Every structure is written in C-alpha cells, then in structure tokens.
DRENDRENDREN-748331 format. One record per residue (C-alpha): residue number from 1; x, y, z; residue in one letter. Coordinates in Angstrom, 1 decimal, always signed. Example, Ala and Ser with C-alpha at 12.3 -4.5 7.8 and 13.67 -1.06 7.14 Angstrom:
<nodes>
<k: 1; X: +12.3; Y: -4.5; Z: +7.8; r: A>
<k: 2; X: +13.7; Y: -1.1; Z: +7.1; r: S>
</nodes>
This chain:
<nodes>
<k: 1; X: +7.6; Y: -14.5; Z: +2.4; r: M>
<k: 2; X: +10.9; Y: -13.5; Z: +4.1; r: Y>
<k: 3; X: +10.4; Y: -11.7; Z: +7.4; r: V>
<k: 4; X: +13.2; Y: -10.6; Z: +9.6; r: H>
<k: 5; X: +14.0; Y: -8.3; Z: +12.5; r: H>
<k: 6; X: +17.6; Y: -7.8; Z: +13.8; r: Q>
<k: 7; X: +19.6; Y: -5.4; Z: +16.0; r: F>
<k: 8; X: +23.2; Y: -4.4; Z: +15.4; r: F>
<k: 9; X: +26.2; Y: -2.8; Z: +17.0; r: N>
<k: 10; X: +28.3; Y: -2.6; Z: +13.8; r: D>
<k: 11; X: +27.5; Y: -0.6; Z: +10.6; r: A>
<k: 12; X: +28.8; Y: -3.2; Z: +8.2; r: D>
<k: 13; X: +26.7; Y: -5.9; Z: +9.8; r: D>
<k: 14; X: +23.7; Y: -3.7; Z: +9.4; r: H>
<k: 15; X: +24.4; Y: -3.1; Z: +5.7; r: A>
<k: 16; X: +24.9; Y: -6.8; Z: +5.1; r: A>
<k: 17; X: +21.5; Y: -7.6; Z: +6.6; r: A>
<k: 18; X: +19.5; Y: -6.0; Z: +3.8; r: L>
<k: 19; X: +18.9; Y: -8.7; Z: +1.3; r: R>
<k: 20; X: +19.8; Y: -8.1; Z: -2.3; r: G>
<k: 21; X: +21.9; Y: -5.0; Z: -1.7; r: W>
<k: 22; X: +25.6; Y: -4.4; Z: -2.7; r: D>
<k: 23; X: +26.6; Y: -1.7; Z: -0.3; r: Q>
<k: 24; X: +28.7; Y: -0.7; Z: +2.7; r: R>
<k: 25; X: +27.9; Y: +1.6; Z: +5.6; r: Y>
<k: 26; X: +30.6; Y: +3.8; Z: +7.2; r: D>
<k: 27; X: +30.0; Y: +5.1; Z: +10.7; r: Q>
<k: 28; X: +30.7; Y: +8.9; Z: +10.8; r: I>
<k: 29; X: +29.1; Y: +9.8; Z: +14.1; r: G>
<k: 30; X: +31.1; Y: +9.2; Z: +17.3; r: S>
<k: 31; X: +30.0; Y: +6.7; Z: +19.9; r: G>
<k: 32; X: +28.7; Y: +3.1; Z: +20.3; r: T>
<k: 33; X: +26.7; Y: +2.2; Z: +17.2; r: F>
<k: 34; X: +23.2; Y: +0.9; Z: +17.7; r: R>
<k: 35; X: +20.8; Y: +0.1; Z: +14.9; r: S>
<k: 36; X: +17.9; Y: -2.2; Z: +13.8; r: A>
<k: 37; X: +16.6; Y: -3.5; Z: +10.5; r: V>
<k: 38; X: +13.0; Y: -4.8; Z: +10.1; r: K>
<k: 39; X: +12.3; Y: -6.2; Z: +6.6; r: Q>
<k: 40; X: +9.8; Y: -8.2; Z: +4.7; r: I>
<k: 41; X: +10.3; Y: -9.6; Z: +1.2; r: E>
<k: 42; X: +7.9; Y: -11.3; Z: -1.2; r: L>
<k: 43; X: +7.4; Y: -11.7; Z: -4.9; r: D>
<k: 44; X: +8.3; Y: -8.4; Z: -6.6; r: G>
<k: 45; X: +8.7; Y: -6.3; Z: -3.5; r: V>
<k: 46; X: +11.0; Y: -5.7; Z: -0.5; r: Q>
<k: 47; X: +10.0; Y: -3.3; Z: +2.3; r: V>
<k: 48; X: +12.3; Y: -2.4; Z: +5.2; r: F>
<k: 49; X: +12.5; Y: -0.1; Z: +8.2; r: H>
<k: 50; X: +16.0; Y: +0.7; Z: +9.3; r: E>
<k: 51; X: +17.1; Y: +2.9; Z: +12.1; r: S>
<k: 52; X: +20.5; Y: +4.0; Z: +13.6; r: A>
<k: 53; X: +21.6; Y: +6.2; Z: +16.4; r: N>
<k: 54; X: +24.7; Y: +7.7; Z: +14.6; r: L>
<k: 55; X: +25.4; Y: +9.4; Z: +11.3; r: R>
<k: 56; X: +26.3; Y: +7.0; Z: +8.5; r: V>
<k: 57; X: +27.3; Y: +7.3; Z: +4.9; r: V>
<k: 58; X: +26.0; Y: +4.5; Z: +2.7; r: Q>
<k: 59; X: +27.7; Y: +3.7; Z: -0.6; r: R>
<k: 60; X: +27.1; Y: +1.0; Z: -3.1; r: G>
<k: 61; X: +24.9; Y: +0.0; Z: -6.0; r: Q>
<k: 62; X: +21.1; Y: -0.1; Z: -6.1; r: L>
<k: 63; X: +19.5; Y: -3.5; Z: -6.8; r: P>
<k: 64; X: +19.5; Y: -4.3; Z: -10.5; r: D>
<k: 65; X: +16.2; Y: -4.2; Z: -12.5; r: N>
<k: 66; X: +14.3; Y: -2.6; Z: -9.6; r: H>
<k: 67; X: +13.2; Y: +0.9; Z: -8.6; r: M>
<k: 68; X: +14.1; Y: +1.9; Z: -5.1; r: T>
<k: 69; X: +12.1; Y: +4.3; Z: -2.9; r: F>
<k: 70; X: +13.4; Y: +5.8; Z: +0.3; r: G>
<k: 71; X: +11.1; Y: +7.7; Z: +2.8; r: I>
<k: 72; X: +12.8; Y: +9.4; Z: +5.8; r: P>
<k: 73; X: +10.8; Y: +9.1; Z: +8.9; r: L>
<k: 74; X: +13.0; Y: +10.8; Z: +11.5; r: A>
<k: 75; X: +16.5; Y: +12.3; Z: +11.9; r: G>
<k: 76; X: +18.5; Y: +14.8; Z: +13.9; r: A>
<k: 77; X: +19.6; Y: +16.5; Z: +10.7; r: G>
<k: 78; X: +19.2; Y: +16.4; Z: +7.0; r: A>
<k: 79; X: +19.4; Y: +13.4; Z: +4.7; r: F>
<k: 80; X: +21.0; Y: +13.6; Z: +1.2; r: S>
<k: 81; X: +21.0; Y: +11.3; Z: -1.8; r: F>
<k: 82; X: +23.3; Y: +11.7; Z: -4.8; r: G>
<k: 83; X: +24.3; Y: +15.1; Z: -3.7; r: G>
<k: 84; X: +20.7; Y: +16.3; Z: -3.3; r: V>
<k: 85; X: +19.4; Y: +17.4; Z: +0.1; r: R>
<k: 86; X: +16.2; Y: +15.7; Z: +1.3; r: I>
<k: 87; X: +14.0; Y: +18.2; Z: +3.1; r: D>
<k: 88; X: +10.7; Y: +17.5; Z: +4.9; r: R>
<k: 89; X: +8.3; Y: +16.0; Z: +2.4; r: G>
<k: 90; X: +11.2; Y: +14.7; Z: +0.2; r: G>
<k: 91; X: +11.7; Y: +11.1; Z: -0.8; r: F>
<k: 92; X: +14.2; Y: +9.1; Z: -2.9; r: V>
<k: 93; X: +13.2; Y: +7.4; Z: -6.1; r: M>
<k: 94; X: +16.1; Y: +5.9; Z: -8.0; r: A>
<k: 95; X: +16.7; Y: +3.4; Z: -10.8; r: Q>
<k: 96; X: +18.4; Y: +0.1; Z: -10.0; r: G>
<k: 97; X: +21.9; Y: -0.9; Z: -11.1; r: G>
<k: 98; X: +23.4; Y: +2.5; Z: -10.5; r: T>
<k: 99; X: +25.9; Y: +3.6; Z: -7.9; r: P>
<k: 100; X: +24.6; Y: +5.6; Z: -5.0; r: F>
<k: 101; X: +25.8; Y: +7.7; Z: -2.0; r: E>
<k: 102; X: +23.4; Y: +8.3; Z: +0.8; r: F>
<k: 103; X: +24.1; Y: +10.4; Z: +4.0; r: H>
<k: 104; X: +21.8; Y: +9.8; Z: +7.0; r: S>
<k: 105; X: +21.9; Y: +11.8; Z: +10.2; r: P>
<k: 106; X: +22.0; Y: +10.8; Z: +13.9; r: D>
<k: 107; X: +18.9; Y: +9.2; Z: +15.2; r: E>
<k: 108; X: +17.7; Y: +8.3; Z: +11.7; r: M>
<k: 109; X: +14.7; Y: +6.2; Z: +10.7; r: A>
<k: 110; X: +13.9; Y: +5.3; Z: +7.1; r: L>
<k: 111; X: +11.5; Y: +3.3; Z: +5.1; r: I>
<k: 112; X: +12.9; Y: +1.6; Z: +2.0; r: G>
<k: 113; X: +10.9; Y: +0.0; Z: -0.8; r: V>
<k: 114; X: +12.3; Y: -2.0; Z: -3.7; r: V>
<k: 115; X: +9.9; Y: -3.0; Z: -6.5; r: V>
<k: 116; X: +10.4; Y: -4.9; Z: -9.7; r: D>
<k: 117; X: +9.5; Y: -3.6; Z: -13.1; r: S>
<k: 118; X: +6.1; Y: -5.3; Z: -13.3; r: D>
<k: 119; X: +5.0; Y: -3.8; Z: -9.9; r: M>
<k: 120; X: +6.4; Y: -0.4; Z: -10.9; r: L>
<k: 121; X: +4.4; Y: -0.4; Z: -14.1; r: Q>
<k: 122; X: +1.2; Y: -1.1; Z: -12.2; r: G>
<k: 123; X: +2.0; Y: +1.7; Z: -9.7; r: V>
<k: 124; X: +2.8; Y: +4.2; Z: -12.6; r: A>
<k: 125; X: -0.4; Y: +3.2; Z: -14.4; r: D>
<k: 126; X: -2.5; Y: +3.7; Z: -11.3; r: C>
<k: 127; X: -0.9; Y: +7.1; Z: -10.5; r: A>
<k: 128; X: -1.4; Y: +8.2; Z: -14.1; r: G>
<k: 129; X: +2.2; Y: +8.8; Z: -14.9; r: V>
<k: 130; X: +4.4; Y: +7.5; Z: -17.8; r: D>
<k: 131; X: +7.5; Y: +5.5; Z: -17.0; r: L>
<k: 132; X: +9.3; Y: +7.5; Z: -19.7; r: D>
<k: 133; X: +8.4; Y: +10.8; Z: -18.0; r: D>
<k: 134; X: +11.1; Y: +13.0; Z: -16.6; r: N>
<k: 135; X: +9.7; Y: +12.3; Z: -13.2; r: L>
<k: 136; X: +11.4; Y: +8.9; Z: -13.2; r: F>
<k: 137; X: +14.8; Y: +10.5; Z: -14.1; r: R>
<k: 138; X: +14.9; Y: +12.5; Z: -10.9; r: R>
<k: 139; X: +16.2; Y: +11.0; Z: -7.7; r: T>
<k: 140; X: +14.7; Y: +13.2; Z: -5.0; r: V>
<k: 141; X: +11.1; Y: +14.4; Z: -5.2; r: L>
<k: 142; X: +9.2; Y: +16.7; Z: -3.0; r: D>
<k: 143; X: +5.5; Y: +16.5; Z: -2.0; r: I>
<k: 144; X: +3.5; Y: +17.9; Z: +0.9; r: P>
<k: 145; X: +5.2; Y: +16.7; Z: +4.1; r: N>
<k: 146; X: +1.9; Y: +15.3; Z: +5.6; r: A>
<k: 147; X: +1.4; Y: +13.1; Z: +2.5; r: A>
<k: 148; X: +5.0; Y: +11.8; Z: +2.6; r: C>
<k: 149; X: +4.8; Y: +11.1; Z: +6.3; r: T>
<k: 150; X: +1.5; Y: +9.3; Z: +5.9; r: R>
<k: 151; X: +2.9; Y: +7.0; Z: +3.3; r: A>
<k: 152; X: +5.9; Y: +6.2; Z: +5.4; r: G>
<k: 153; X: +3.9; Y: +5.5; Z: +8.5; r: L>
<k: 154; X: +1.5; Y: +3.3; Z: +6.5; r: Q>
<k: 155; X: +4.4; Y: +1.1; Z: +5.4; r: L>
<k: 156; X: +6.0; Y: +1.1; Z: +8.9; r: A>
<k: 157; X: +2.7; Y: -0.1; Z: +10.3; r: T>
<k: 158; X: +2.4; Y: -2.8; Z: +7.6; r: L>
<k: 159; X: +5.9; Y: -4.1; Z: +8.5; r: I>
<k: 160; X: +5.0; Y: -4.2; Z: +12.2; r: E>
<k: 161; X: +1.8; Y: -6.1; Z: +11.5; r: R>
<k: 162; X: +3.6; Y: -8.7; Z: +9.5; r: V>
<k: 163; X: +6.4; Y: -9.0; Z: +12.1; r: L>
<k: 164; X: +3.8; Y: -9.5; Z: +14.9; r: A>
<k: 165; X: +2.2; Y: -12.5; Z: +13.2; r: Q>
<k: 166; X: +4.3; Y: -13.7; Z: +10.2; r: P>
<k: 167; X: +2.5; Y: -17.0; Z: +9.9; r: E>
<k: 168; X: -0.8; Y: -15.2; Z: +9.1; r: A>
<k: 169; X: +0.9; Y: -14.0; Z: +5.8; r: F>
<k: 170; X: +1.9; Y: -17.4; Z: +4.5; r: D>
<k: 171; X: -1.5; Y: -17.4; Z: +2.7; r: D>
<k: 172; X: -1.4; Y: -16.2; Z: -1.0; r: V>
<k: 173; X: -4.3; Y: -13.8; Z: -0.5; r: R>
<k: 174; X: -2.6; Y: -12.2; Z: +2.5; r: A>
<k: 175; X: +0.6; Y: -11.7; Z: +0.5; r: Q>
<k: 176; X: -1.5; Y: -10.2; Z: -2.3; r: H>
<k: 177; X: -3.0; Y: -7.8; Z: +0.2; r: A>
<k: 178; X: +0.5; Y: -6.8; Z: +1.4; r: V>
<k: 179; X: +1.6; Y: -6.0; Z: -2.2; r: R>
<k: 180; X: -1.5; Y: -4.0; Z: -2.7; r: N>
<k: 181; X: -0.9; Y: -1.9; Z: +0.4; r: Q>
<k: 182; X: +2.7; Y: -1.2; Z: -0.7; r: V>
<k: 183; X: +1.4; Y: -0.2; Z: -4.1; r: S>
<k: 184; X: -1.2; Y: +2.1; Z: -2.6; r: E>
<k: 185; X: +1.4; Y: +3.9; Z: -0.6; r: A>
<k: 186; X: +3.7; Y: +4.4; Z: -3.6; r: L>
<k: 187; X: +0.8; Y: +5.5; Z: -5.8; r: V>
<k: 188; X: +0.0; Y: +8.2; Z: -3.1; r: D>
<k: 189; X: +3.5; Y: +9.5; Z: -3.4; r: L>
<k: 190; X: +3.6; Y: +9.6; Z: -7.2; r: L>
<k: 191; X: +0.0; Y: +10.9; Z: -7.7; r: A>
<k: 192; X: +1.0; Y: +14.3; Z: -6.4; r: Y>
<k: 193; X: +3.1; Y: +14.8; Z: -9.6; r: H>
<k: 194; X: +0.2; Y: +14.1; Z: -12.0; r: V>
<k: 195; X: -0.7; Y: +17.4; Z: -13.7; r: P>
<k: 196; X: -4.4; Y: +18.3; Z: -13.8; r: A>
<k: 197; X: -5.9; Y: +17.2; Z: -17.0; r: T>
<k: 198; X: -7.7; Y: +19.7; Z: -19.3; r: S>
<k: 199; X: -9.7; Y: +16.9; Z: -21.0; r: N>
<k: 200; X: -12.3; Y: +16.3; Z: -18.4; r: R>
<k: 201; X: -14.5; Y: +13.3; Z: -18.7; r: L>
<k: 202; X: -18.2; Y: +13.9; Z: -19.4; r: T>
<k: 203; X: -20.6; Y: +12.9; Z: -16.6; r: Y>
<k: 204; X: -21.9; Y: +10.0; Z: -18.8; r: A>
<k: 205; X: -18.3; Y: +8.6; Z: -19.0; r: C>
<k: 206; X: -17.9; Y: +8.9; Z: -15.2; r: Q>
<k: 207; X: -21.2; Y: +7.1; Z: -14.7; r: V>
<k: 208; X: -20.0; Y: +4.4; Z: -17.0; r: D>
<k: 209; X: -16.8; Y: +4.0; Z: -15.0; r: I>
<k: 210; X: -18.8; Y: +3.5; Z: -11.8; r: V>
<k: 211; X: -21.1; Y: +1.0; Z: -13.5; r: R>
<k: 212; X: -18.2; Y: -1.1; Z: -14.9; r: R>
<k: 213; X: -16.6; Y: -1.3; Z: -11.4; r: I>
<k: 214; X: -20.0; Y: -2.1; Z: -9.9; r: H>
<k: 215; X: -20.4; Y: -5.0; Z: -12.4; r: D>
<k: 216; X: -16.9; Y: -6.2; Z: -11.8; r: F>
<k: 217; X: -17.4; Y: -6.4; Z: -8.1; r: V>
<k: 218; X: -20.7; Y: -8.3; Z: -8.4; r: I>
<k: 219; X: -19.1; Y: -10.8; Z: -10.9; r: N>
<k: 220; X: -16.1; Y: -11.4; Z: -8.7; r: H>
<k: 221; X: -17.5; Y: -11.7; Z: -5.2; r: P>
<k: 222; X: -14.5; Y: -13.0; Z: -3.3; r: D>
<k: 223; X: -11.7; Y: -11.3; Z: -5.3; r: E>
<k: 224; X: -9.5; Y: -8.9; Z: -3.4; r: L>
<k: 225; X: -10.2; Y: -5.4; Z: -4.6; r: I>
<k: 226; X: -7.9; Y: -2.4; Z: -4.4; r: D>
<k: 227; X: -7.6; Y: +0.9; Z: -6.3; r: I>
<k: 228; X: -4.7; Y: -0.4; Z: -8.4; r: Q>
<k: 229; X: -6.7; Y: -3.4; Z: -9.6; r: S>
<k: 230; X: -9.7; Y: -1.2; Z: -10.4; r: L>
<k: 231; X: -7.4; Y: +1.1; Z: -12.4; r: C>
<k: 232; X: -5.9; Y: -1.8; Z: -14.3; r: T>
<k: 233; X: -9.4; Y: -3.3; Z: -14.9; r: Q>
<k: 234; X: -10.6; Y: -0.1; Z: -16.5; r: L>
<k: 235; X: -7.3; Y: +1.0; Z: -18.0; r: R>
<k: 236; X: -7.7; Y: +4.5; Z: -16.4; r: V>
<k: 237; X: -5.7; Y: +6.4; Z: -13.9; r: S>
<k: 238; X: -6.3; Y: +6.5; Z: -10.2; r: R>
<k: 239; X: -7.3; Y: +10.2; Z: -10.4; r: R>
<k: 240; X: -9.9; Y: +9.4; Z: -13.1; r: T>
<k: 241; X: -11.5; Y: +6.6; Z: -11.0; r: V>
<k: 242; X: -11.5; Y: +8.7; Z: -7.8; r: Q>
<k: 243; X: -13.0; Y: +11.8; Z: -9.6; r: N>
<k: 244; X: -15.7; Y: +9.6; Z: -11.3; r: S>
<k: 245; X: -16.8; Y: +8.1; Z: -8.0; r: F>
<k: 246; X: -16.8; Y: +11.5; Z: -6.3; r: Q>
<k: 247; X: -18.9; Y: +13.0; Z: -9.1; r: A>
<k: 248; X: -21.4; Y: +10.2; Z: -9.3; r: V>
<k: 249; X: -21.8; Y: +8.8; Z: -5.8; r: V>
<k: 250; X: -20.0; Y: +11.3; Z: -3.7; r: Q>
<k: 251; X: -17.7; Y: +8.7; Z: -2.1; r: T>
<k: 252; X: -14.3; Y: +7.0; Z: -2.8; r: N>
<k: 253; X: -14.2; Y: +3.8; Z: -4.9; r: P>
<k: 254; X: -13.1; Y: +1.5; Z: -2.1; r: L>
<k: 255; X: -15.8; Y: +2.8; Z: +0.3; r: A>
<k: 256; X: -18.3; Y: +2.1; Z: -2.6; r: Y>
<k: 257; X: -17.0; Y: -1.4; Z: -3.1; r: V>
<k: 258; X: -17.2; Y: -2.2; Z: +0.6; r: R>
<k: 259; X: -20.7; Y: -0.9; Z: +0.9; r: S>
<k: 260; X: -21.7; Y: -2.9; Z: -2.2; r: L>
<k: 261; X: -20.3; Y: -6.1; Z: -0.8; r: R>
<k: 262; X: -21.9; Y: -5.5; Z: +2.6; r: L>
<k: 263; X: -25.2; Y: -5.1; Z: +0.9; r: A>
<k: 264; X: -24.8; Y: -8.5; Z: -0.8; r: Q>
<k: 265; X: -24.0; Y: -10.1; Z: +2.5; r: V>
<k: 266; X: -27.0; Y: -8.6; Z: +4.1; r: R>
<k: 267; X: -29.2; Y: -9.9; Z: +1.3; r: R>
<k: 268; X: -27.7; Y: -13.4; Z: +1.8; r: L>
<k: 269; X: -28.5; Y: -13.3; Z: +5.5; r: L>
<k: 270; X: -32.0; Y: -12.0; Z: +5.0; r: L>
<k: 271; X: -32.9; Y: -14.7; Z: +2.4; r: D>
<k: 272; X: -31.3; Y: -17.8; Z: +4.1; r: T>
<k: 273; X: -31.9; Y: -19.6; Z: +7.3; r: R>
<k: 274; X: -29.3; Y: -19.5; Z: +10.0; r: Q>
<k: 275; X: -29.0; Y: -23.2; Z: +9.9; r: A>
<k: 276; X: -28.2; Y: -23.1; Z: +6.2; r: D>
<k: 277; X: -25.6; Y: -20.3; Z: +6.2; r: L>
<k: 278; X: -23.5; Y: -18.8; Z: +9.0; r: S>
<k: 279; X: -22.6; Y: -15.2; Z: +9.2; r: V>
<k: 280; X: -18.9; Y: -16.0; Z: +8.7; r: S>
<k: 281; X: -19.7; Y: -18.0; Z: +5.6; r: D>
<k: 282; X: -21.8; Y: -15.3; Z: +4.1; r: A>
<k: 283; X: -19.1; Y: -12.7; Z: +4.8; r: A>
<k: 284; X: -16.4; Y: -15.0; Z: +3.2; r: A>
<k: 285; X: -18.5; Y: -15.3; Z: +0.1; r: Q>
<k: 286; X: -18.1; Y: -11.6; Z: -0.5; r: W>
<k: 287; X: -14.4; Y: -11.3; Z: +0.4; r: G>
<k: 288; X: -14.6; Y: -10.4; Z: +4.1; r: F>
<k: 289; X: -12.0; Y: -12.7; Z: +5.8; r: V>
<k: 290; X: -11.6; Y: -10.9; Z: +9.1; r: H>
<k: 291; X: -14.9; Y: -11.4; Z: +11.0; r: L>
<k: 292; X: -14.3; Y: -8.7; Z: +13.6; r: G>
<k: 293; X: -13.6; Y: -6.0; Z: +11.0; r: H>
<k: 294; X: -16.6; Y: -7.2; Z: +8.9; r: F>
<k: 295; X: -18.9; Y: -7.0; Z: +11.9; r: A>
<k: 296; X: -17.8; Y: -3.4; Z: +12.7; r: S>
<k: 297; X: -18.2; Y: -2.4; Z: +9.1; r: A>
<k: 298; X: -21.6; Y: -4.1; Z: +8.9; r: Y>
<k: 299; X: -22.9; Y: -2.3; Z: +12.0; r: K>
<k: 300; X: -21.6; Y: +1.0; Z: +10.8; r: A>
<k: 301; X: -23.4; Y: +0.5; Z: +7.5; r: Q>
<k: 302; X: -26.8; Y: -1.0; Z: +8.7; r: F>
<k: 303; X: -27.0; Y: +0.0; Z: +12.4; r: G>
<k: 304; X: -27.0; Y: -3.5; Z: +13.7; r: E>
<k: 305; X: -24.6; Y: -6.4; Z: +14.0; r: L>
<k: 306; X: -24.9; Y: -9.2; Z: +11.4; r: P>
<k: 307; X: -25.9; Y: -11.6; Z: +14.1; r: S>
<k: 308; X: -28.9; Y: -9.4; Z: +14.8; r: H>
<k: 309; X: -30.1; Y: -9.3; Z: +11.2; r: T>
<k: 310; X: -33.5; Y: -11.2; Z: +10.8; r: A>
<k: 311; X: -33.1; Y: -14.5; Z: +9.0; r: R>
<k: 312; X: -35.6; Y: -16.0; Z: +6.7; r: R>
<k: 313; X: -36.9; Y: -18.4; Z: +9.3; r: S>
<k: 314; X: -38.0; Y: -15.4; Z: +11.5; r: S>
<k: 315; X: -39.6; Y: -13.2; Z: +8.9; r: R>
<k: 316; X: -42.1; Y: -13.5; Z: +6.1; r: A>
<k: 317; X: -40.7; Y: -15.2; Z: +3.0; r: I>
<k: 318; X: -40.7; Y: -12.6; Z: +0.2; r: P>
<k: 319; X: -42.8; Y: -13.3; Z: -2.8; r: A>
<k: 320; X: -40.8; Y: -14.5; Z: -5.8; r: R>
</nodes>
C-alpha cells in the first residue's frame, strides 16, 4: 500500500504529487499558495484528500480505465467540473481517459477516489445500478447534502486512520477492509439514484435471503463480511438485502452478522475451559481482530464483558 502526506507552496508541485494523474494546476487566487495532499493507494483504488488556500483551475486527463469520484468537503465558493456547477450535495463521477477542467474555490477541501473497472462493477452491483445506465454518463450528480457529506467524512476519516498507523495496513486483511470501506462509501452515493422497484419480493423470498446470509456467515467464521460481499454472494442489490433484513429481523444486515458472530463466540466461551481457549482466540475464530472493539460489542450484546462469561470449568457441563 502506498501512503503519503505532503505540504506544498506551489500548485504544480501539488498536482504532480497525485500518483497516476496527467494534469496541471494553475493558481488563480492571489497570495502565497499553501496546500496539502494526503493519499493512500492499493490494488484497484486510490483515495486522496487535497486542500488548498487559494482558487485553482485544474486541467488534464483523468486516469485511464478508471472511474473518478470527487466529493467537495469545504470551499469559500462554488466548485465546477466540465462546465457544471457543483452545489451542496453534489459530487463528480467521471470516466477515465477523458480531458477535464475543474475549478476549485479558495479554502477548498476535496476527497477524490479513483477505482478500477472491477471495483466499479462491484460497487454498481451492490448499489443496484447498471453500468450502461445513463447515470454513468453524467459527470455531476446531486444527492441529499447530509448523505454526500457523510460519505466524504467517512473517507477522510479512513485516510487519517491509515496515515496515523500505516504499518497496521500492511496486512492483506486490513487492506481488504480498506477497499470495503471505500466501496461502502461509494455505494451510499450511488444508491440514492436507484429507483424504487415495483416488483417487491415476497416475505418468503426475504426470509430466504436472511437464511442464506446466516448460513454463509456460519460456514465462513473468520471471513471479512461487508454489505458488498453479501450482495455479491446472493447476486442481489444492496437495497434488496437491506429491505429483507428490515422486514424479517428488524435490523440491518451488518448488525445481524455481528450479533450472530458474537453469539458463536459466547457459545465457545461457555463450552470451553479458560485454560483451553483464551478470549482473544475465541474472538479471532469468528473474525474479531480488534479485541477492544470486540469487548465493547460483546458487553453491549450480552450485558457483560467476555472475561466475565462463565467458562465450562465453573458451571455445570451441559448434557450432550
């Protein structure tokens, strides 16, 4: 994984710092230029947070064979892309390999995401949209401002977390989790454009979706689970999965998965002696790699810390 944070006092140096981009920045605002770029890059995705104190016009060509998303976070004026004004709640979505012109105001902050075709297909499938849809021929899309801001801040927080401890993300599982979080944020952006379906699933079909996900989780105890992988596994849209869980178990799919895995950990703890299985090993068997987060979730679920759960040596052995 490539992780980098750098400050600049020249617009061209700033532009050159973004890996894989053919572009130039021209300073339009008057004064001493100050800017920063924070970026992470791994297989299939680049995420960056750029900021600058003065108005800049950016011109060049978008990275080939990728889709680029741009989410404004702050600015003392309006942004525009390809001649289209970006208002609050607006974001950029543009095909790679095409020329672009982007105007950013004074005191701007922007999140950029560049994804390859495989990742884009997964995002589109999860959002329930078709890559051939007219949606992907537009360059500026509008959604509720709160949703757009939430996605941008989620990605900004992710970048900060990686920058704070880059060595923790050398692990393949950690990098997989990063890609999943980026995908989740993009799915949230696109899902607002999915039209409501008139072909509603029957309750029996919704129950079947919940059952199949339940079985998948039980049969893959330590596999990372996210909404996109669930959608891919069932070949259904994010909306279908969410609606099914809400209808059948009145909760969202990830909360269900977490509760299901916590229940398996508790069963392990109850049925084994402390000398034979530690809390951390039991948690790891069911995909909980951060012990502090696991302990908090366990206490919220069962009203006690996992270390306080009675082990087999201190309770009656159940009849088999």
